[in-house]
N, C-alpha and C positions, 0 to 999 in steps of 0.2 A: 572557380576561384580565380582563374587567371584573367578573366575578362576585365576586371577592375584595374589591372595594371597594364593593359595593352596600350593605353594612352602614353604619350611621350613622358609626361611627368611621373606617372606611376611606375613606368618601366625603369626610368632613370633612378628613381628612389630605391626600387628593389635592387637594381644593379649596384647602387652605391653601397648598400649593406654588404654585399659580397666583396666589393672592392676594398672596403674598409677592413674586412677580415684579412684580405691579401696584404694590405699595407701593414697592419699590426704584425702579421707573421714575418714579413720581411724586415721589420724595424726593431722588434722588441729584443732580439737576441744580441744584436751588435753591441749595445752599451753594457750588456751583461758579461761579455766574453772575458774581460780581465778578471772579474770577481768569480764567476762560475768556473773559469779555467783554473784559477788557483784552488777552488774548492774541490775540483775533481782531479787535480794534478796535471793540468795541461799548460805548457809554457807558451811563450809569445809565438813561436813558429807554429806550434800545434794549434793555437787559436786561429791563426790565419789559414791553416790547412783545413780546419773545420768549416770556415767560411768558404774556402775553395771547394770543399765537397758539396756544399749547397749550390754553388754556381755550376758545378759539373752536373748535378741533378737537374738544374734548370735547363742547361743546354741539351741534355739527353731527352728530357721529357717534352720539350716544346714541340718538336715535329711529331712525336708519337701521339700526344694528346690531340693536336690539331687534326691529324689524319683520322684518328679514331672518331673525332667529332663529325667529320665529313661523312663517315661511313654510318655511324649509329645515331647521329643527331647531336646538335650542339648542347641542348639542355641535358640530355642523358649523360654525356661525358662531363659536363660541368658539375653535375651532381656527384659523379665519381671523384672528380678533382677535389671538390669541397670536402667530401668524406675522407679522402686521404690526408688533406691538410689538417682537418679537425682531429683525426686519429693520431697523426704525428705530433701535434701540439700536446695532446693529452699524454702521450707516451713520455715526452720530455719532462712534463711537469710532475708526473707520478713517480718516475724512476730515473733521476738524472745521474747518468754515468757517462764515461767517454763513449761506450758502445751505443747506448740509447740516444745520446745526443747526435751521433752520426746517423743512426737509422731514422730518428725523428726528423732531423733536418733534411734528409733525403726524401722522406714522404712529404714534407712541406714544400719540396720543389715543385709539387703539382700546382702551385699557384701560377706557374707560367702558362697554364692552360686557361686561366680566367679571362685574360684580355682577348685572345683570338676568338674564344667561344662567345664571349659577351659582345664582341664587335659584330660577329655574324648575326646574333639575335637583334642587336640594335639597328643594323642596317636593313634587316628584313622587316622589322616591326615599326621602326620610327626613323626612316632615312632622313626626314627633314631636320632631325636633331643631330645629324652626324658629327659636324665639327664642334658645336657647342657641347654636345653630349660627351664626346671624347675628352674635351678639355676639362669638363666637370669631373669625369671619372678619374683622370690623371691627377687633378687637384686633390680629390678625395683620397686617392692612393698615397700621395706624398704627405698630406697632413696626417693621415692615420699612421704612416711610418714613424713620424716624429712623436705623435701622441702615444703610440704604443711603446716606443722606447722610453718616453718620460714616465709612464705608469710603471713599466717594468723596473726602471731604475729606482723609483720611489719604493716599490715593494721590496727590492733587494737591499735597501739600506738597513733593514732590520735583520734580514737573513739572506745569504748569498743566492739561494735558489728559489726564493719566494716569487721573484719576478717571472719565473718560468711558467707561472699560471696565467699570465696576462692574456695569452691568445686563446685559452680554453673557452671562455664565455663568448668571445667573438666567433669562434668556430661553430658554436651551437647556434648563434644568430644566423650565420651564413647558411647553415644547413636548413634552417627554417625558410630563409629567403629563397633559396634555390628550388625549394619544393613548390613555390607558387609562381615561379618565373615561367612565362610562356616560351614555347620553342620557336625557333626560326622557321621560316617557310622555305629555306634553301633546300634543294633536292639532295637526297642521300644516295649513297651507293658506292660501289667499288670494293676492292679487296685490300686487306692490310698486307703490306709487303714486308714479310718477316725477314727476308734476306737483307733488304736494305736497312731495316731497323737494327739488325745485328751488326752489320758493317759500320753504320754510323755510330752506334753506341761504343763499340770497341775502339773505333778510330778516335773519337773524342776523349775517351778515357786514357788512351795511350798518349795522345797529344798533351793533355793537361798533366798527366803523370810525369812526363819527361820535363815539362816546364817547372813543375813543383819540386822535383827531386834531382834535377840535373846538377844543381850546385852541390848537393850532398854526394851524389855518385861520381861527380867529375864530368864536365861537359864533353871531354874527349874519351870517356870510358866506354867500354863495349856496351854496358847497360844503357847509357844515355843514347849513344848512336843507334843501337839496335832498336830501342823503343821509338826513337824519332823516325827511323826508316819505316818501322811497322805502322806508325800512325799515318804517315804520308801514303803508304801503299793502300791501307784500309780505306782512307778517305777518297783516294783516286778511284779505287774499284767501286766504292759507294756511288760516286758521281756517274760512273759508266753504267752501273746497274739502274740508277734512277732515270737516266736519259733513255734507256731502252725499254723501260717498264711501261706497261699499259696503265697500271695503277701505282704511280710513284708514291713513296712515303712523303717526300718533299719534292714538290714540282719545281725542279731547278730550271725548267724551261721558262718559268715566269721571269727569271733573271735576264732573259733575252731582252725584256723591256728595259731600256737604259734608265728609265725613271726609277723603277723599283730597285734596280741594281745599285744606283747611286744612293737611294734612301737607306738600303740595307747596309751598304758599306759605311755610310755616315753613322748609322746607328751603332755599328761595331766599334768605330773609333770613339764615339762619345761615351759609350758604356764602359770601354776599356778603363778609363780613368775615373769617371764620376761614380761608377758603381764598384769597380774593381778595387778601389782604394778604401772603401768604407771600413772594413775590418782593421786595416792598417791605421786609419784615422783614430779609431777607438783605442787601439793599443798605444798610439803616440799620446793621446790625451790622458790615458791612465798611467803612463810611465812616470815614475818618481824622478825628478831632476837630480836629487841628491846622489842617487846611485849611478846615473848615466851621463849627467851634464846636459840633458835635454828632457823634454816632456813637460806636461802640465800637472801631473799628480792628482788628477780628478777622480772622484768616485763614480759609481754607476749612475747616480741621479744627475750629477753635473754633466757627465758625458751625454746623458739622454737629453739634457737641455740644449747642448750644442747640436745634437742630431735634430732636435725639434726646430732650432733656428735654421738649420740647413734646409729642412723640408718646407718651412714657411717661405723661405726664399724660392724654393722650387715651385711651390704652389702659386706664388705670385708670377713666376715665369710662365707656368703652364696656362694660367687664366689669361695672361696678357698676350700669349702667342697668337691666337686666332686674329685678334685686332691688329697686332703687329704685322702679321702676314698679309692682311688686307692692305696695309699702308705701304709696305716695302717689298712684298712678294715672298713666296716660299723659298726661293733660292737664296735671297739675302738673309732670311732667318736661319737657314741651315749653315751658311757661312759664319754668321754672328755667333751661333752656338759654339762652334769650334774655337773661335777667337776668345770668347768669354771663358770657356773652360780652360784653355791654355793660360790665360791671364791669371786665373785662380791658382793653378799649380805653380806658376812662376812666382806668384806672391808668397806661396808657402816656402819656396826655396829661399827667397830674400828675407822674409819676415816670419820667423817662427820662435823667436826668443821669449815672447810674452803672449798671454792668452788673447788680448785684444787684437794684436797683430795677426795671430794665427786665425782668429775668427773671420777677419776680412777675407782671407783666401778661401776658407771653407764655405763661406756664404756665397762667394762668387761661383764656386763649383756647384753649390746647391742651385743657384739660379740657372746655370747651364743645364743641370739635370732636368729641371722641370720643363725647360724650353724644348730640349731634344725629345723627351718622352712624349710631349704633346704633338709636336710637328711631325715626327716620324711615324707615330701610330696613325695619325690622321691621313698622311699622304699614302702610307702603305695600304690603307683601306680604299682610297679614292682612285688609285692608278689602275685598278682592275675592275672587271665586271662584278656585279653583286654576288653571283654564284661562287666567285673565287675570293671573297672577302676574308673568310677565316684562313684560307691557305696563305694569302698574301700577308695578313697581319701575323700569322704564325711564323712565316719566313722572317719577318722583321723581328719578332720576338726571339727567334733562334739567333739572329745576328746580335741582338742585345745580350742574350744569355752567353753566347760564345765570347763576345767582347768582354763581359764582366768576368767570366771564368778565366780567360786567358790573361786579362789584366791582373786578376788576383794571383794567378800562377806566376806571372812575371815578377810581381811585387814579392811574392813568397820566395822566388829564386834569388832575387836581389837581397832579401833579408837573410837568407841562408848563407849567401856569400859574404855577408858583413856581420855575422853573428859573433858575439864576444864569448869569452870563456865562461862568463857567469850566466849565459843564456839570453842576455839582452842583445838588442840590435844596435850596432854603431850608427851614429847620426848620418854617416855617409850613405848607409842603406836607404834611409828616407830621402835624402837629397837626390840620389839616383832614381828612386821610384817616382818622385814628383817630376823630375826632368823627363823621364820616359813618358809619363802621362801627359805632360804638356806637349811633347812632340807628336804623340798620336792624336791629340785633340786638334792640333794645327793641320795634320793630315786630313782629319775629318772636315775641317773648314774648306780646304782645297777641293775635296770631293764634293762637298755641298754646293760649291759654286758651279759644278758641272750639271746641276739639276736644271731641267728645261720645262718645268710645268707639267700639269696633269690634265687629262680630259675632264669634261663635265661629269659629275657623279652619275653612275649608272651606265656610262658608255666607255668603251675602250677604243673607239675609233676617232673621236673628236680630239684633235691635237692642240687646240688653242690653249694658252696658259690659263690656269684657273683664276689668277688674279684679274683677268680680263673677261671672264665668262659670267660674272655676276652670280655665281652659285655658292657664295659663302653663306654659312649659317649665321 
């Protein structure tokens, strides 16, 4: 059955079905948060914390799933990931409570395994479609994020929790698609480093916990300081264990390559704001101006339309990125992503009093999102040998997940510090959040300008810049 999809087009079509499921899962809950949160009794801070939980799940699962894919095969682990996502989506739809939302969103975190595992299969089965294929998949991901949110918002207009069923049929389609997907030809083997996995998981949870709850506990309290110290110690010990391990969970040695290190750092900075602020964006759009003095007072469907507009801008950015990189080079694109993202957040600070003004800023942020997701995923696959593709893309996905999780946690902490007596967030909380996101985006631009090109695909020894090698798809 898999022979018919071994060709580039058939392979990409099958992968697109799986990526569409991933996009819908990542996009359909965000516009529902205000209404569903009210239905189950979750306030604004709690809604952001639910989003934060999903980002923590992304960060924790990324290295685990990538490593298990290297050991047991990319297709086998991809099937497990799709099963987890489909199961989590069904749980949320059938039984929506605070607890099941948390569990279901954690299971849906397995979508972070999709891109590293698909990248391993794509590079093995159809390497000639590498850049174009990756931009197509990113574009499909972003579009499905917006369409999923739009459908969910429309369904929830009649009943608050009806939109929670949006991802269920897509999960079923993805299960069907992954069953006919061919496996990669990359060699398997190695052991799962349970000690490293435990250290990394506990370290990430402690780090995000202190960022999310530090404002409530008090930043100088023993709880905050103790949790912060614990997080640092766990992550330092994790790095030491990984560097000495014969079979590391995350091959941190790959970061010795300055190209991958720069790409991963840039990914972290870009994801910090563009993805980390999505839940806060939905809350701002759904806030009634009469009670707070700010906000747009939009319903779920209107919020979904805004999300769709953002991902359309992201899709345009993603599809234009390969051509733009050919013309100005990968380094210039990385720098431009940071500048564009910062411009979007600065626009939100200056112009947020009306919906048209606000839309300008979020559309610019959406454009930056598509550009960074396309260029960083492509470069992280190209800077290493074929046998390390999933590892390298997985490392980049970890940077993305960490950036989004820490971004959401920082925004949550700023919200907590500016929470009013009635539970709403003071406008200054949003202004500080947008300002921090702009600053981190500019840092990403500076890091991006340190990039010095990649070798020709399939080689780790050739050092000439890609834009001069003629290897563009």
